[in-house]
C-alpha positions as CSV (number, residue, x, y, z in Angstrom):
1,M,-40.3,70.4,-22.4
2,D,-43.5,69.7,-24.3
3,K,-42.1,67.8,-27.1
4,S,-40.3,65.5,-24.2
5,I,-43.2,65.6,-22.0
6,S,-45.1,64.3,-24.9
7,R,-42.7,61.5,-25.5
8,G,-42.7,60.1,-22.1
9,V,-46.7,59.6,-22.4
10,R,-47.1,58.0,-25.3
11,R,-44.7,55.6,-23.8
12,F,-47.2,54.2,-21.4
13,L,-49.7,54.5,-24.4
14,P,-51.0,51.4,-25.6
15,T,-49.6,50.8,-29.5
16,K,-51.6,50.0,-32.3
17,R,-51.5,46.4,-32.2
18,R,-52.1,46.3,-28.4
19,L,-55.5,47.9,-29.1
20,I,-56.0,45.8,-31.9
21,Q,-55.5,42.8,-29.7
22,L,-57.8,44.0,-27.1
23,Y,-60.1,44.5,-29.6
24,A,-59.9,41.3,-31.1
25,A,-60.7,39.6,-27.2
26,L,-63.8,42.0,-26.6
27,L,-65.0,40.6,-29.7
28,Y,-64.6,37.7,-29.3
29,N,-66.4,37.3,-25.8
30,A,-69.0,39.9,-26.7
31,Q,-71.5,38.3,-24.7
32,V,-71.9,40.0,-21.5
33,K,-74.9,38.2,-20.2
34,G,-73.0,35.5,-19.8
35,W,-70.3,36.7,-18.0
36,I,-73.6,37.7,-15.3
37,S,-75.6,34.9,-15.7
38,G,-72.4,32.1,-15.8
39,Q,-74.1,30.8,-18.5
40,I,-72.6,29.7,-22.0
41,Y,-74.2,31.2,-25.2
42,T,-75.7,29.1,-27.3
43,G,-77.0,31.4,-30.0
44,N,-76.3,31.5,-34.3
45,L,-73.1,33.1,-34.0
46,K,-71.3,30.0,-32.0
47,A,-71.5,28.3,-35.1
48,V,-68.9,30.4,-36.9
49,C,-65.2,29.5,-35.9
50,V,-63.0,32.7,-34.6
51,P,-59.4,33.2,-36.0
52,G,-57.5,32.9,-32.9
53,L,-57.6,30.8,-30.2
54,N,-60.7,31.0,-27.5
55,C,-62.5,29.2,-25.4
56,Y,-65.9,27.7,-26.7
57,S,-66.8,27.3,-23.1
58,C,-66.0,30.8,-22.0
59,P,-69.4,32.8,-20.7
60,G,-68.4,35.5,-23.0
61,A,-67.9,33.8,-25.9
62,I,-70.0,34.1,-29.2
63,G,-67.6,31.8,-31.6
64,A,-66.3,28.7,-31.6
65,C,-62.5,28.0,-31.1
66,P,-60.8,26.5,-34.3
67,L,-58.8,24.2,-32.7
68,G,-61.8,22.6,-30.9
69,A,-64.0,22.7,-34.0
70,L,-61.2,20.7,-35.5
71,Q,-60.8,18.3,-32.9
72,N,-64.6,17.8,-33.3
73,A,-64.6,17.6,-36.7
74,L,-62.0,14.8,-36.9
75,A,-64.1,12.8,-34.0
76,S,-67.1,12.5,-36.0
77,T,-65.3,12.0,-39.7
78,G,-67.4,8.6,-39.3
79,N,-70.6,10.4,-40.3
80,R,-69.7,13.5,-41.9
81,A,-66.2,14.7,-43.8
82,P,-64.8,17.7,-41.6
83,Y,-65.3,20.2,-44.9
84,Y,-66.3,23.3,-43.0
85,V,-63.6,23.7,-39.8
86,L,-60.9,22.3,-43.1
87,G,-62.3,25.2,-44.9
88,I,-62.3,27.7,-42.5
89,L,-58.9,27.5,-41.2
90,L,-57.7,27.3,-45.3
91,L,-59.1,30.7,-45.4
92,F,-57.6,32.1,-42.1
93,G,-54.2,30.6,-43.0
94,L,-54.2,32.1,-46.5
95,T,-55.6,35.3,-45.9
96,L,-54.4,36.2,-42.2
97,G,-51.4,33.1,-41.6
98,R,-49.4,33.8,-38.3
99,T,-50.7,37.4,-38.2
100,I,-53.8,36.2,-36.1
101,C,-51.3,35.4,-33.6
102,G,-49.6,38.5,-33.8
103,W,-52.8,40.6,-33.7
104,L,-55.7,38.6,-33.3
105,C,-55.0,36.4,-30.6
106,P,-56.1,36.8,-26.6
107,V,-54.0,33.9,-25.3
108,G,-51.3,35.4,-27.1
109,M,-52.0,38.9,-25.2
110,V,-52.2,37.5,-22.0
111,Q,-48.6,35.7,-22.5
112,E,-47.6,39.3,-23.9
113,L,-48.0,41.3,-20.6
114,L,-46.8,38.4,-18.4
115,Y,-43.6,38.8,-20.1
116,K,-44.0,42.6,-19.1
117,I,-43.8,41.3,-15.5
118,P,-40.0,42.9,-14.4
119,T,-38.2,39.8,-14.2
120,P,-35.1,38.0,-15.3
121,K,-36.0,36.8,-19.0
122,V,-34.7,33.6,-20.6
123,K,-33.2,34.6,-24.0
124,K,-33.6,32.4,-27.3
125,S,-31.5,30.0,-28.2
126,R,-30.5,26.4,-30.0
127,V,-33.0,25.1,-27.2
128,T,-35.9,27.3,-27.3
129,R,-35.4,27.0,-31.3
130,A,-35.4,23.3,-31.3
131,L,-38.3,23.4,-28.3
132,S,-40.7,25.5,-30.8
133,Y,-41.0,22.2,-32.7
134,L,-42.6,20.7,-30.3
135,K,-46.2,22.3,-30.9
136,Y,-46.2,20.3,-34.4
137,I,-45.9,17.4,-32.3
138,I,-48.5,18.3,-30.2
139,L,-50.7,19.2,-33.4
140,A,-50.2,15.7,-34.6
141,V,-50.6,13.8,-31.6
142,F,-53.5,15.7,-29.6
143,V,-54.9,16.9,-32.4
144,V,-55.0,14.9,-35.0
145,I,-54.2,11.1,-34.0
146,V,-55.9,10.9,-30.5
147,P,-59.7,12.3,-31.8
148,L,-59.5,9.7,-35.1
149,W,-58.1,7.1,-33.0
150,Y,-61.2,7.4,-30.2
151,A,-63.5,8.3,-33.3
152,L,-63.0,4.9,-34.6
153,Q,-64.4,3.7,-31.4
154,H,-67.2,6.0,-31.5
155,Y,-66.3,7.6,-28.2
156,P,-65.1,11.7,-29.0
157,V,-61.9,12.7,-27.3
158,P,-61.0,16.1,-28.1
159,A,-57.5,15.4,-26.4
160,F,-56.0,18.8,-26.5
161,C,-58.9,20.8,-25.2
162,K,-59.4,17.9,-22.9
163,Y,-55.9,17.4,-21.5
164,I,-53.5,20.7,-22.6
165,C,-55.4,23.9,-23.6
166,P,-55.0,26.9,-20.8
167,A,-57.5,29.0,-22.6
168,G,-60.5,26.3,-22.0
169,T,-58.9,25.9,-18.2
170,F,-58.8,30.1,-17.8
171,E,-61.8,31.1,-19.9
172,G,-63.7,28.4,-19.7
173,A,-63.9,26.5,-16.2
174,V,-62.6,29.2,-14.5
175,G,-64.5,31.5,-16.2
176,L,-67.8,30.0,-15.3
177,L,-67.0,29.2,-11.8
178,A,-66.0,32.4,-10.7
179,N,-69.4,33.4,-10.9
180,P,-71.5,32.5,-7.6
181,V,-74.4,31.5,-9.4
182,N,-71.8,28.2,-10.4
183,A,-70.8,28.0,-6.8
184,D,-72.7,24.0,-7.1
185,K,-70.5,23.2,-10.3
186,F,-67.7,22.5,-7.6
187,S,-69.0,19.1,-7.5
188,M,-68.0,18.0,-10.9
189,L,-64.7,18.9,-10.3
190,G,-62.2,16.1,-10.4
191,I,-58.7,15.0,-10.9
192,L,-58.6,16.1,-14.4
193,F,-59.5,19.4,-13.8
194,T,-56.7,19.9,-11.0
195,R,-54.1,19.0,-13.4
196,K,-54.7,21.5,-16.4
197,F,-55.1,24.1,-13.7
198,V,-51.7,23.3,-12.9
199,L,-50.9,23.1,-16.4
200,M,-52.1,26.6,-17.0
201,A,-50.2,28.0,-13.7
202,L,-47.2,26.5,-15.1
203,I,-47.6,27.9,-18.4
204,F,-48.8,31.4,-17.7
205,G,-46.0,31.2,-14.7
206,A,-43.2,30.2,-17.5
207,S,-45.0,33.5,-19.9
208,V,-43.6,35.7,-17.2
209,F,-39.7,34.7,-18.0
210,I,-40.0,33.3,-21.7
211,F,-41.9,35.4,-24.2
212,R,-45.1,33.7,-25.5
213,F,-44.2,30.5,-24.0
214,F,-47.5,28.7,-25.2
215,C,-47.3,30.1,-28.6
216,R,-43.8,29.3,-29.4
217,F,-43.3,25.7,-27.9
218,L,-47.3,24.3,-27.3
219,C,-50.1,26.0,-29.7
220,P,-50.9,23.6,-32.7
221,L,-53.3,26.3,-33.5
222,G,-50.3,28.5,-34.6
223,A,-48.4,25.1,-36.0
224,I,-51.0,25.3,-38.2
225,Y,-51.3,29.1,-39.6
226,G,-47.3,28.4,-40.0
227,L,-47.7,26.1,-42.8
228,F,-49.5,29.1,-44.5
229,S,-46.3,31.4,-43.7
230,R,-45.0,31.0,-47.6
231,L,-49.1,31.7,-48.7
232,S,-50.6,34.2,-46.6
233,L,-52.1,37.5,-48.5
234,T,-51.0,39.3,-45.1
235,G,-47.4,39.2,-43.0
236,V,-44.2,40.8,-43.3
237,R,-42.6,41.5,-46.4
238,V,-38.5,42.1,-47.3
239,E,-37.6,43.8,-50.3
240,E,-34.5,41.3,-51.3
241,E,-32.7,44.7,-53.3
242,K,-32.5,46.9,-50.0
243,C,-31.7,43.8,-47.5
244,T,-28.3,44.3,-46.2
245,H,-28.6,41.2,-44.3
246,C,-27.5,43.0,-41.2
247,G,-29.5,40.4,-38.8
248,L,-31.0,43.5,-36.9
249,C,-34.5,42.3,-37.5
250,T,-33.6,38.3,-36.2
251,G,-32.0,39.3,-33.3
252,H,-34.0,42.0,-32.5
253,C,-37.4,39.3,-33.0
254,K,-38.2,37.4,-29.4
255,M,-39.4,34.4,-31.8
256,D,-37.3,31.6,-32.6
257,I,-37.2,32.7,-36.4
258,R,-34.5,31.6,-38.9
259,R,-35.8,34.6,-41.4
260,V,-38.5,37.5,-41.3
261,G,-41.7,36.1,-42.5
262,G,-40.8,32.0,-41.7
263,H,-43.0,30.1,-39.8
264,E,-41.7,30.9,-36.4
265,C,-43.1,34.7,-37.4
266,I,-46.2,36.0,-35.7
267,Q,-45.9,38.5,-37.9
268,C,-46.1,41.5,-35.2
269,G,-44.2,44.2,-37.8
270,D,-41.9,44.6,-34.5
271,C,-39.0,44.4,-37.0
272,V,-40.3,47.1,-39.3
273,D,-38.8,49.7,-36.9
274,V,-35.3,48.0,-36.0
275,C,-34.7,48.2,-40.5
276,P,-31.6,50.6,-41.0
277,T,-32.5,50.9,-44.9
278,G,-36.8,50.5,-45.1
279,A,-36.4,46.7,-46.4
280,I,-39.1,45.1,-44.4
281,S,-43.1,45.7,-44.0
282,L,-46.1,44.4,-43.0
283,K,-48.5,43.9,-46.2
284,A,-52.0,42.6,-46.9
285,G,-51.5,42.1,-50.2
286,K,-50.3,45.0,-51.8
287,I,-51.5,47.6,-49.2
288,T,-48.4,48.1,-47.3
289,L,-49.7,48.3,-43.1
290,K,-47.0,49.5,-41.3
291,G,-43.7,50.4,-43.2
292,P,-41.9,52.4,-45.3
293,D,-44.4,54.2,-47.7
294,L,-44.1,53.5,-51.2
295,P,-44.3,56.6,-53.5
296,R,-48.0,55.6,-54.9
297,Q,-49.1,55.6,-51.2
298,A,-47.8,59.1,-50.1
299,D,-50.1,60.9,-47.9
300,T,-50.1,63.6,-45.8
301,P,-50.1,63.0,-41.9
302,K,-53.5,64.6,-41.7
303,K,-55.3,62.3,-44.0
304,K,-53.7,59.3,-42.6
305,H,-55.5,60.2,-39.0
306,A,-58.3,61.0,-40.6
307,R,-58.7,56.8,-42.6
308,G,-57.4,55.7,-39.2
309,R,-60.4,57.4,-37.1
310,I,-62.6,56.1,-39.8
311,A,-61.4,52.7,-39.1
312,W,-61.4,52.5,-35.7
313,A,-64.9,54.0,-36.1
314,I,-65.9,51.2,-38.4
315,A,-64.0,48.9,-35.5
316,V,-66.2,50.1,-32.7
317,I,-69.8,50.6,-34.7
318,V,-69.1,46.6,-35.7
319,L,-68.5,46.0,-32.0
320,A,-71.3,47.7,-30.5
321,G,-73.5,46.1,-32.8
322,V,-72.2,42.3,-32.1
323,L,-72.8,43.2,-28.4
324,V,-76.4,44.2,-29.3
325,L,-77.0,41.4,-31.0
326,V,-75.7,38.8,-29.0
327,N,-77.1,40.5,-25.5
328,L,-80.8,40.9,-26.5
329,P,-83.1,39.3,-24.3
330,G,-84.3,35.8,-25.5
331,E,-87.5,34.9,-26.3
332,S,-89.5,33.3,-23.7
333,A,-90.5,29.7,-24.9
334,P,-94.2,29.5,-25.2
335,E,-96.3,27.7,-22.6
336,A,-97.6,24.1,-23.3
337,A,-101.0,23.2,-23.9
338,P,-102.3,22.1,-20.6
339,G,-103.5,18.6,-20.2
340,P,-106.3,16.8,-18.0
341,V,-104.4,16.9,-14.6
342,I,-102.4,19.5,-14.9
343,D,-102.9,22.2,-12.0
344,E,-103.4,25.7,-13.6
345,S,-102.1,27.4,-10.8
346,I,-98.5,26.4,-10.9
347,P,-96.1,28.5,-13.5
348,V,-94.6,27.0,-15.9
349,G,-90.7,27.7,-15.4
350,S,-87.4,25.9,-14.8
351,E,-87.3,26.8,-10.6
352,E,-88.0,24.3,-8.0
353,G,-91.7,24.3,-7.5
354,M,-92.7,25.5,-10.5
355,R,-94.5,23.3,-13.4
356,A,-91.8,21.6,-16.3
357,P,-92.6,23.4,-19.4
358,D,-93.6,20.4,-21.9
359,F,-91.7,19.3,-24.6
360,T,-91.2,16.2,-27.0
361,A,-88.0,14.2,-28.5
362,P,-87.4,11.7,-31.0
363,L,-86.0,8.6,-29.0
364,Y,-83.4,7.1,-30.1
365,G,-84.5,3.3,-32.2
366,G,-87.5,5.4,-32.8
367,G,-90.8,6.7,-31.5
368,E,-91.1,9.7,-29.5
369,F,-91.1,10.8,-25.8
370,H,-93.9,13.1,-25.0
371,L,-93.5,14.9,-21.0
372,Y,-96.7,15.0,-20.6
373,D,-98.1,11.7,-21.1
374,H,-96.0,11.3,-18.1
375,L,-97.9,13.1,-16.0
376,G,-99.2,11.4,-12.3
377,Q,-95.5,9.4,-12.5
378,V,-92.6,10.6,-11.0
379,T,-90.2,11.9,-13.8
380,V,-86.5,11.5,-13.9
381,I,-85.2,13.3,-17.0
382,N,-81.2,13.7,-17.7
383,F,-79.4,15.6,-20.0
384,W,-76.0,14.3,-21.4
385,A,-73.4,13.9,-23.9
386,T,-71.4,11.3,-25.2
387,W,-67.8,13.8,-24.7
388,C,-69.2,14.7,-21.3
389,T,-66.8,12.6,-19.0
390,P,-69.0,13.2,-15.8
391,C,-72.2,12.7,-17.7
392,C,-71.2,9.2,-19.4
393,A,-69.3,8.2,-15.5
394,E,-73.0,8.8,-14.4
395,L,-75.4,6.3,-16.7
396,P,-74.8,3.3,-14.7
397,Y,-76.7,5.6,-11.8
398,F,-79.8,6.3,-13.8
399,D,-79.5,2.7,-15.3
400,E,-79.5,1.3,-11.8
401,L,-82.7,3.6,-10.7
402,S,-84.3,2.3,-14.3
403,R,-83.9,-1.5,-13.5
404,N,-84.8,-0.8,-9.5
405,Y,-87.4,1.6,-10.1
406,G,-88.2,1.9,-14.0
407,N,-92.1,0.1,-13.5
408,Q,-92.8,3.1,-11.1
409,M,-91.7,6.3,-12.3
410,A,-91.1,7.7,-15.9
411,L,-86.9,8.5,-17.2
412,V,-85.5,9.6,-20.4
413,A,-81.8,10.7,-20.6
414,L,-81.5,13.7,-23.8
415,H,-78.4,13.8,-25.7
416,S,-77.6,17.4,-26.4
417,D,-77.8,18.5,-30.1
418,L,-74.3,19.1,-30.0
419,V,-73.7,15.7,-32.1
420,T,-70.1,14.6,-32.7
421,D,-70.6,10.9,-33.1
422,D,-72.9,8.3,-33.3
423,V,-74.8,8.4,-30.6
424,D,-76.4,4.9,-31.7
425,E,-73.1,3.0,-32.0
426,Y,-71.9,4.2,-28.9
427,L,-74.9,2.9,-26.8
428,S,-74.7,-0.7,-28.6
429,N,-71.4,-1.0,-26.4
430,Y,-74.0,-1.3,-23.6
431,D,-76.8,-2.8,-22.1
432,Y,-78.6,0.1,-20.7
433,T,-82.5,0.2,-19.8
434,I,-82.9,3.7,-19.9
435,P,-85.0,5.4,-23.0
436,F,-82.3,7.8,-25.0
437,A,-83.8,10.4,-26.6
438,L,-82.1,13.8,-28.9
439,D,-82.4,17.1,-27.3
440,D,-83.4,18.6,-30.9
441,S,-85.9,21.6,-29.7
442,G,-83.7,22.9,-27.1
443,V,-85.1,21.4,-24.2
444,I,-82.3,21.9,-21.8
445,A,-82.7,25.3,-22.5
446,S,-86.2,25.4,-21.5
447,F,-85.1,24.1,-18.2
448,G,-82.8,26.4,-17.5
449,G,-79.6,24.5,-18.9
450,S,-77.0,25.6,-21.5
451,T,-74.2,23.7,-22.8
452,M,-72.4,22.8,-19.1
453,L,-73.3,18.7,-18.8
454,P,-74.5,17.2,-16.9
455,Q,-77.4,17.9,-15.8
456,T,-80.2,16.5,-13.9
457,V,-84.2,17.5,-13.6
458,I,-86.7,15.2,-11.1
459,L,-90.8,15.8,-11.2
460,D,-93.0,14.8,-9.2
461,Q,-96.8,13.0,-10.3
462,N,-97.8,16.6,-10.9
463,G,-95.1,17.5,-13.4
464,V,-93.6,20.3,-10.7
465,I,-89.9,20.2,-10.8
466,V,-88.5,19.3,-6.6
467,Y,-84.4,19.0,-8.6
468,N,-83.2,20.6,-11.4
469,K,-79.2,21.0,-10.9
470,V,-76.2,20.6,-13.1
471,G,-73.3,18.6,-11.7
472,S,-72.5,14.8,-11.7
473,V,-74.9,12.9,-9.5
474,T,-74.5,9.4,-7.4
475,Y,-77.0,6.8,-7.3
476,E,-77.5,7.2,-4.0
477,L,-78.9,10.6,-4.2
478,L,-80.9,9.9,-7.3
479,E,-82.8,6.9,-5.1
480,S,-83.2,9.8,-1.6
481,L,-84.8,12.0,-4.4
482,V,-87.3,9.7,-6.2
483,A,-87.8,7.4,-3.3
484,P,-89.8,9.5,-1.3
485,L,-91.9,10.7,-4.2
486,L,-92.8,7.8,-5.2
487,E,-94.0,6.4,-1.5
488,S,-96.2,9.5,-1.0
489,E,-98.1,7.6,-4.4
C-alpha cells in the first residue's frame, strides 16, 4: 500500500528535466527589480547571451537572446564583423546543441505545459515532418537575409524579433505592459503589436494541440542548434551493437525525427526510458547523464543521491548569487556642479518638478552638447535609436519644432548607446536641423529611463523638468508643452 501511494505521489512531481527547465527560466530572468519597477535590466551581464530563447526586453532578463544578438550583429556588419555572436552560437552548438531546446529553453517549457491541457492531439505525420523544415526558411529569410538587406541601406531591422517572435511579445511587450507603472506606454502600441499579439496567441493556442508547435515549425534558434546535432558534445547516443531497430524510440518521440539524435531531436532523453535493450543514453562526452550505467560508473544509490544533492546545492548557490548581483541597489548618479543660475532649493532628479541632472554628450559631426550651458532656455531632450520604429517616426515632429522655435529654445536628440548601425549614415538620408548626440554615459538612466524608447524630456528655463515620459509624441503635443514656456519668458 505504501509503495503504491508513493508511486502515485511521484506521478504528480515534476521530472528532473522539468526542474532544470524551470531553473533555467528563473536564472535567465533573475532581475526581480525589473518585475517590480517595470524597467529593463541594462547591467554588464546583458552583454552575455543566454543559451535559450529569452527576450532581451523581458523586465527580468539578465542576458541577451542569441537570436536577437545575431540579427543585430548582422544588421551592423557594415561597421564590425559579428565575431562574438557567431562565436557564442558556435560554442553553444558544439557543447550542448539541441540539448538546449530540450532542457534549457523557457519557451519550450511553456509549450510543453500547454500541451498537457486535456484536448484531442494532432499526431506527427508526413505533413508535420515536411513543415518542420519551415524553420530553416524562417532562419534564412527573417534572421539572415532581411537584416542584411536593410543593413546595406543603413537601417537595422531585426526581422524575426520584430515580426514573429512570440517570446518578444509575451516576455517583452506583455511583461512590461502588465506592470501598472507602464500604463502610459499603451500609447506606443500600433498595428505591429496587434499582429504580433495575434500571432503569439495562435502559436500558444496551437501548442495545446500540437507538441512544441513553435519549436518544430518556426524556431530559427532550434534550426541553428540542429545543424550541430552530429557534432555536439552533449546529446542522445545509440550503441549500434545493442540496437535491434525496433522503432520504439522514434515511435514514442513526439518530435518529427527520422532517427534518434537527428537534427529534429531535442535531446530530451525520453527515448531512453522506452528502449528495451538499453541501447540509448544521454551523454556529455563520456559521462552518462541518463541511461544504463556503464560498469565503470556503477555506484550505490546512496552515493548517486548525494551527488544529485550536491549538484542542486551548487545550482541554488549560483542562482542566489545571480539574484543578489543583479538586484543590488544601483548607485545614484553624482549631482552635477551648480552653475551661476541654478536654484539650489530644487533637488536634482528625474521626476517632474525636479531639477534635471547635468550631462555632456558628444555630438555627431563633432563638438559636445552640455546641458547646463543652456540654462535660461527651454530645452527639449529626445532619447531615440535608429532601430526603434516609433523613434524614427516622430523625428520629423522634433525637426519641425526646431525649425519653428529653434532660435528661442535648445533641443538635442540623444541616440542610445546600443548602436547597431552607422548613425551618421542614417541621418545623411534626412535634412534634419536637430543636433544629434550619442548617449555614451548613461544619460537616459539619470532621467529615470532604460532601453524603452522613445523618451521625451522638456525643461523650463531654470532646468526644471516639466515633462518626462516614455512613449510616442505628436507635434501638437510638443508645441502645446513648449509654447507656453516660451511665452512666460
